[in-house]
VOKE-640718 format. One record per residue (C-alpha): x, y, z; chain; residue number from 1. Coordinates in steps of 0.02 Angstrom, whole numbers. Layout:
N
px/py/pz/chaine/num
X/Y/Z/A/NUM
...
This chain:
498
px/py/pz/chaine/num
-1348/552/1094/A/1
-1191/459/1177/A/2
-1106/323/1084/A/3
-1008/155/1133/A/4
-924/56/1011/A/5
-851/-128/1069/A/6
-679/-156/979/A/7
-568/-254/1119/A/8
-571/-426/1041/A/9
-424/-506/971/A/10
-503/-542/789/A/11
-431/-724/787/A/12
-513/-775/623/A/13
-411/-645/539/A/14
-248/-676/630/A/15
-155/-634/474/A/16
-203/-452/502/A/17
-240/-436/696/A/18
-64/-497/716/A/19
10/-336/712/A/20
-159/-212/734/A/21
-302/-232/807/A/22
-443/-277/705/A/23
-542/-113/704/A/24
-382/-36/621/A/25
-397/-146/475/A/26
-431/-56/305/A/27
-574/-59/199/A/28
-549/64/51/A/29
-393/136/127/A/30
-454/172/291/A/31
-469/86/447/A/32
-671/14/508/A/33
-647/130/671/A/34
-633/291/580/A/35
-807/239/493/A/36
-886/217/634/A/37
-811/368/690/A/38
-870/481/545/A/39
-1047/383/546/A/40
-1070/446/711/A/41
-1008/619/670/A/42
-1119/647/520/A/43
-1278/566/639/A/44
-1240/740/736/A/45
-1141/650/886/A/46
-989/754/935/A/47
-830/678/967/A/48
-831/699/1153/A/49
-998/584/1161/A/50
-921/439/1083/A/51
-826/296/1191/A/52
-726/159/1097/A/53
-691/5/1235/A/54
-530/-58/1159/A/55
-406/-197/1239/A/56
-301/-297/1106/A/57
-160/-164/1055/A/58
-266/-46/1138/A/59
-107/84/1126/A/60
-128/78/929/A/61
-313/127/945/A/62
-273/248/1059/A/63
-140/328/970/A/64
-248/319/800/A/65
-393/399/871/A/66
-288/550/983/A/67
-212/586/788/A/68
-359/594/712/A/69
-503/618/850/A/70
-434/682/983/A/71
-605/728/1087/A/72
-675/539/1065/A/73
-644/426/1213/A/74
-532/281/1215/A/75
-561/164/1367/A/76
-450/23/1396/A/77
-521/-169/1442/A/78
-355/-248/1507/A/79
-441/-404/1532/A/80
-495/-409/1355/A/81
-425/-599/1332/A/82
-529/-676/1465/A/83
-701/-566/1431/A/84
-815/-545/1296/A/85
-908/-382/1234/A/86
-1035/-386/1359/A/87
-871/-349/1493/A/88
-811/-210/1399/A/89
-996/-143/1386/A/90
-1022/-159/1576/A/91
-851/-76/1596/A/92
-915/78/1487/A/93
-1083/85/1578/A/94
-999/107/1711/A/95
-949/273/1696/A/96
-1066/435/1768/A/97
-1071/490/1590/A/98
-1200/361/1576/A/99
-1308/386/1709/A/100
-1394/531/1622/A/101
-1548/546/1517/A/102
-1476/541/1349/A/103
-1507/395/1218/A/104
-1365/276/1195/A/105
-1300/187/1014/A/106
-1196/12/1052/A/107
-1105/-85/911/A/108
-985/-182/878/A/109
-804/-107/798/A/110
-787/-242/673/A/111
-943/-181/586/A/112
-941/-51/417/A/113
-1089/30/380/A/114
-1173/129/232/A/115
-1143/324/307/A/116
-1348/341/311/A/117
-1398/192/433/A/118
-1333/273/595/A/119
-1408/437/548/A/120
-1577/364/494/A/121
-1573/290/667/A/122
-1536/443/749/A/123
-1653/559/657/A/124
-1797/411/660/A/125
-1897/507/832/A/126
-1886/332/910/A/127
-1770/245/1033/A/128
-1761/71/1073/A/129
-1702/6/927/A/130
-1627/-145/853/A/131
-1550/-109/663/A/132
-1592/-263/551/A/133
-1565/-310/399/A/134
-1742/-380/360/A/135
-1764/-528/254/A/136
-1583/-580/266/A/137
-1530/-742/344/A/138
-1343/-790/382/A/139
-1299/-934/474/A/140
-1145/-839/580/A/141
-1252/-678/606/A/142
-1359/-651/741/A/143
-1566/-654/679/A/144
-1705/-572/762/A/145
-1886/-648/784/A/146
-2032/-515/782/A/147
-2196/-521/847/A/148
-2310/-388/832/A/149
-2196/-272/784/A/150
-2067/-300/916/A/151
-1924/-419/920/A/152
-1949/-563/1045/A/153
-1785/-641/1020/A/154
-1600/-619/962/A/155
-1473/-758/945/A/156
-1377/-849/811/A/157
-1480/-1009/829/A/158
-1646/-922/762/A/159
-1693/-1031/618/A/160
-1717/-954/446/A/161
-1918/-992/441/A/162
-1925/-887/593/A/163
-1794/-726/575/A/164
-1869/-591/531/A/165
-1688/-516/479/A/166
-1518/-510/533/A/167
-1457/-410/667/A/168
-1318/-282/593/A/169
-1243/-250/775/A/170
-1303/-76/795/A/171
-1421/-31/945/A/172
-1509/125/1009/A/173
-1578/139/1209/A/174
-1670/240/1288/A/175
-1594/304/1454/A/176
-1731/205/1560/A/177
-1673/51/1442/A/178
-1483/83/1469/A/179
-1531/87/1645/A/180
-1611/-113/1624/A/181
-1479/-148/1521/A/182
-1337/-100/1683/A/183
-1433/-173/1787/A/184
-1450/-353/1696/A/185
-1251/-352/1662/A/186
-1214/-309/1832/A/187
-1304/-460/1891/A/188
-1213/-575/1766/A/189
-1048/-506/1801/A/190
-1045/-450/1997/A/191
-1167/-578/2051/A/192
-1151/-739/1934/A/193
-956/-681/1880/A/194
-1025/-738/1713/A/195
-871/-639/1619/A/196
-872/-711/1427/A/197
-1039/-676/1368/A/198
-1105/-571/1225/A/199
-1202/-423/1243/A/200
-1345/-488/1149/A/201
-1380/-598/1309/A/202
-1417/-463/1400/A/203
-1510/-379/1274/A/204
-1632/-542/1255/A/205
-1689/-515/1429/A/206
-1767/-351/1400/A/207
-1875/-403/1285/A/208
-1998/-464/1430/A/209
-2004/-299/1496/A/210
-1958/-164/1377/A/211
-2023/-146/1189/A/212
-1909/-145/1071/A/213
-1920/-140/870/A/214
-1822/-190/727/A/215
-1762/-41/614/A/216
-1764/-79/447/A/217
-1606/-18/351/A/218
-1685/-41/193/A/219
-1546/-144/107/A/220
-1405/-29/145/A/221
-1255/-85/115/A/222
-1157/-147/282/A/223
-1023/-315/337/A/224
-994/-372/491/A/225
-800/-420/480/A/226
-789/-587/569/A/227
-661/-677/430/A/228
-566/-628/282/A/229
-725/-679/174/A/230
-803/-535/247/A/231
-673/-430/243/A/232
-660/-461/42/A/233
-834/-412/29/A/234
-823/-275/122/A/235
-664/-192/-4/A/236
-799/-235/-139/A/237
-937/-148/-53/A/238
-865/7/9/A/239
-750/40/-141/A/240
-771/192/-235/A/241
-707/127/-396/A/242
-818/123/-556/A/243
-748/5/-692/A/244
-872/58/-808/A/245
-799/216/-815/A/246
-620/141/-892/A/247
-579/140/-1065/A/248
-416/47/-1071/A/249
-378/-128/-954/A/250
-203/-170/-936/A/251
-205/-353/-878/A/252
-50/-461/-799/A/253
-55/-602/-853/A/254
44/-731/-745/A/255
-61/-751/-585/A/256
-205/-642/-664/A/257
-252/-722/-794/A/258
-188/-888/-779/A/259
-96/-984/-638/A/260
45/-1086/-720/A/261
-52/-1203/-840/A/262
-221/-1151/-741/A/263
-334/-1030/-826/A/264
-430/-900/-698/A/265
-594/-917/-768/A/266
-670/-780/-701/A/267
-540/-644/-755/A/268
-564/-722/-920/A/269
-740/-731/-933/A/270
-726/-554/-913/A/271
-610/-505/-1040/A/272
-701/-617/-1161/A/273
-855/-512/-1126/A/274
-779/-349/-1136/A/275
-638/-353/-1275/A/276
-755/-280/-1406/A/277
-803/-149/-1274/A/278
-648/-96/-1201/A/279
-476/-84/-1273/A/280
-343/-224/-1184/A/281
-177/-234/-1172/A/282
-83/-377/-1101/A/283
70/-348/-958/A/284
202/-457/-927/A/285
375/-466/-848/A/286
398/-639/-901/A/287
565/-624/-1027/A/288
579/-813/-1050/A/289
437/-825/-1178/A/290
403/-673/-1316/A/291
243/-597/-1362/A/292
189/-721/-1505/A/293
204/-862/-1378/A/294
69/-755/-1264/A/295
-52/-712/-1404/A/296
-34/-898/-1441/A/297
-75/-943/-1271/A/298
-206/-820/-1248/A/299
-298/-891/-1417/A/300
-318/-1060/-1305/A/301
-458/-939/-1209/A/302
-518/-885/-1356/A/303
-439/-693/-1323/A/304
-378/-655/-1507/A/305
-260/-530/-1482/A/306
-101/-485/-1589/A/307
60/-446/-1539/A/308
56/-252/-1501/A/309
-67/-280/-1370/A/310
67/-378/-1275/A/311
176/-272/-1160/A/312
350/-340/-1112/A/313
530/-279/-1039/A/314
576/-341/-1215/A/315
497/-155/-1287/A/316
604/-44/-1168/A/317
755/-151/-1178/A/318
774/-170/-1378/A/319
747/26/-1384/A/320
887/53/-1248/A/321
1017/-82/-1319/A/322
979/32/-1489/A/323
992/204/-1399/A/324
1134/158/-1304/A/325
1221/51/-1446/A/326
1278/-81/-1327/A/327
1406/-193/-1383/A/328
1492/-355/-1303/A/329
1356/-410/-1216/A/330
1347/-559/-1090/A/331
1164/-631/-1114/A/332
1079/-732/-968/A/333
925/-810/-1062/A/334
853/-950/-1131/A/335
854/-998/-1335/A/336
690/-934/-1357/A/337
725/-750/-1274/A/338
907/-764/-1353/A/339
813/-799/-1544/A/340
690/-668/-1528/A/341
814/-543/-1479/A/342
938/-580/-1598/A/343
782/-564/-1736/A/344
731/-385/-1677/A/345
907/-334/-1655/A/346
1009/-437/-1802/A/347
1174/-342/-1772/A/348
1178/-364/-1565/A/349
1348/-405/-1521/A/350
1360/-537/-1375/A/351
1497/-624/-1301/A/352
1530/-776/-1208/A/353
1679/-716/-1109/A/354
1679/-616/-961/A/355
1853/-530/-1008/A/356
1777/-445/-1158/A/357
1624/-403/-1073/A/358
1530/-239/-1082/A/359
1380/-263/-1016/A/360
1285/-407/-917/A/361
1118/-430/-959/A/362
978/-520/-843/A/363
831/-609/-918/A/364
713/-757/-855/A/365
821/-887/-894/A/366
739/-1060/-873/A/367
895/-1137/-948/A/368
999/-1052/-799/A/369
1168/-1157/-758/A/370
1316/-1132/-653/A/371
1424/-1086/-812/A/372
1309/-932/-838/A/373
1310/-867/-665/A/374
1487/-897/-657/A/375
1542/-804/-806/A/376
1421/-660/-743/A/377
1489/-642/-576/A/378
1684/-607/-649/A/379
1620/-505/-772/A/380
1510/-394/-653/A/381
1689/-389/-540/A/382
1749/-257/-663/A/383
1689/-86/-631/A/384
1659/-28/-795/A/385
1538/-198/-829/A/386
1360/-124/-854/A/387
1225/-228/-754/A/388
1047/-226/-842/A/389
894/-317/-815/A/390
713/-370/-871/A/391
604/-358/-720/A/392
632/-393/-542/A/393
479/-532/-486/A/394
564/-628/-356/A/395
455/-783/-400/A/396
338/-827/-537/A/397
161/-911/-478/A/398
115/-1079/-562/A/399
-32/-1213/-514/A/400
104/-1294/-416/A/401
161/-1158/-296/A/402
289/-1013/-329/A/403
445/-1034/-424/A/404
600/-938/-450/A/405
605/-799/-548/A/406
721/-660/-601/A/407
723/-573/-443/A/408
790/-741/-341/A/409
935/-723/-479/A/410
978/-539/-442/A/411
962/-587/-259/A/412
1116/-744/-300/A/413
1211/-618/-418/A/414
1212/-455/-292/A/415
1250/-591/-137/A/416
1406/-637/-230/A/417
1457/-474/-313/A/418
1375/-336/-216/A/419
1301/-274/-357/A/420
1112/-237/-431/A/421
1050/-192/-598/A/422
1074/-4/-640/A/423
925/-23/-752/A/424
762/-128/-740/A/425
648/-119/-883/A/426
484/-220/-830/A/427
371/-166/-700/A/428
370/-58/-600/A/429
469/50/-733/A/430
334/159/-817/A/431
423/174/-990/A/432
325/10/-1011/A/433
177/116/-1031/A/434
225/259/-1126/A/435
150/198/-1298/A/436
-32/183/-1212/A/437
-20/354/-1099/A/438
-10/419/-1280/A/439
-174/366/-1329/A/440
-259/377/-1157/A/441
-278/489/-1006/A/442
-242/418/-860/A/443
-413/419/-767/A/444
-466/315/-933/A/445
-352/161/-887/A/446
-352/24/-761/A/447
-200/-94/-724/A/448
-259/-246/-645/A/449
-124/-372/-583/A/450
-79/-493/-434/A/451
74/-423/-366/A/452
84/-269/-235/A/453
275/-249/-278/A/454
288/-236/-475/A/455
99/-228/-546/A/456
36/-92/-382/A/457
199/-1/-387/A/458
180/26/-576/A/459
18/107/-567/A/460
51/199/-416/A/461
202/269/-537/A/462
111/300/-664/A/463
-26/370/-562/A/464
-151/251/-643/A/465
-298/143/-538/A/466
-255/-26/-495/A/467
-352/-182/-464/A/468
-285/-316/-355/A/469
-341/-484/-399/A/470
-302/-616/-252/A/471
-279/-763/-390/A/472
-93/-759/-388/A/473
40/-694/-273/A/474
-9/-546/-169/A/475
-124/-602/-9/A/476
-253/-489/68/A/477
-162/-457/206/A/478
-19/-376/149/A/479
-120/-248/78/A/480
-148/-172/247/A/481
38/-124/250/A/482
36/-24/71/A/483
59/186/63/A/484
-87/184/-47/A/485
-242/73/-62/A/486
-279/-15/-223/A/487
-429/61/-303/A/488
-525/-105/-288/A/489
-473/-272/-222/A/490
-565/-424/-296/A/491
-529/-624/-310/A/492
-527/-614/-503/A/493
-616/-499/-614/A/494
-792/-592/-616/A/495
-827/-475/-475/A/496
-859/-346/-607/A/497
-980/-452/-726/A/498
């Protein structure tokens, strides 16, 4: 058996990703689509040398990936990918001498991801001239099939639900004789009629009158054709290895995860309420414009009853550090609420408003920031002996109206004026935040949930803990394509686990 994977297209409906990589290199659970397909075929018993990939858009990236990981797999280049469709790519492949023999041929699209057993089931069925079908399923955008007396009579996106036997999963297995018929039909379309921009299914449609092609029931095994970002999010969920039931401790970010500004994220709130008596929850925030009691009160509005010990904030390691280092003459950039809280926790703390006597500049998320504070901080930081510390480094704070400047933006301003950045940042991704939790649970019992890759996920990675990315806040799905380690799961919100 041989296999042809059609992967030349641009993927214009997920340009957030395909602007910098070909669609078939899109990651699902940290692995490119094309890798899933190649491994599916190898699992089904095919040799690497019998697998052919028809690339086009960003061909060099596919060629490089395959060469590094599956050196015997063949990668062909459809240089006319921009003006043709996948029938032309198939035509390009079938012209090869390798497809003129007596072997059966698999054909599938490179933007699909399948359960590892589906292709093997077809290969070991003892039959050919099969179209893999998700029987009983109906999707407006997918190719549907009609069946009469056990054979397929039509394949089209236009088939109405009442007539549909199921959805084609864009996976075909044809005998060598059928491949010859298909080649002749495609030759007529392309070389005679000069129709270069057609789907492969148009040619397959013509085979039904002379060839008995049967549906192959995939028996509800999982698969996704990734046309858009919603499809990708579905694939992320279906093909994740993560099992939320194994976790005992949930460390949940707040801003952008439980709520967005003043707007609750109801799916996540429902999950927390449903599991609050079954699992242990801690709530994590970098926001030092508010105190732990503020968050207890805020969550109470959503009927989530917790105590201050369940709120994890940069205040915790900051206070310990000030005490341990016996810091004095601190110029504090903070709002009144944070200042009062710090004074209540360290009554003998020595603050100074004067840059000439300042020994430490402490930057918090100051929602009452003004020019005089910035001026004093800049003058103080020009002294080499002045320590510079900050509670966190979030660049923006997500709200229901959009992102607003957070402490990371303030750090950038001070760096621009002084050339200095904080020597210590206490908030995410500093693992000191998790010291108390990690003393009570093993790493594999904990999961961190958050909306930011550069703080929430980095904290999880630094601590060796699983991370769930929720897409309800700052980070977007396409940004995950460029991280070193893929999240354990990606969901819109935690209702995906209910």
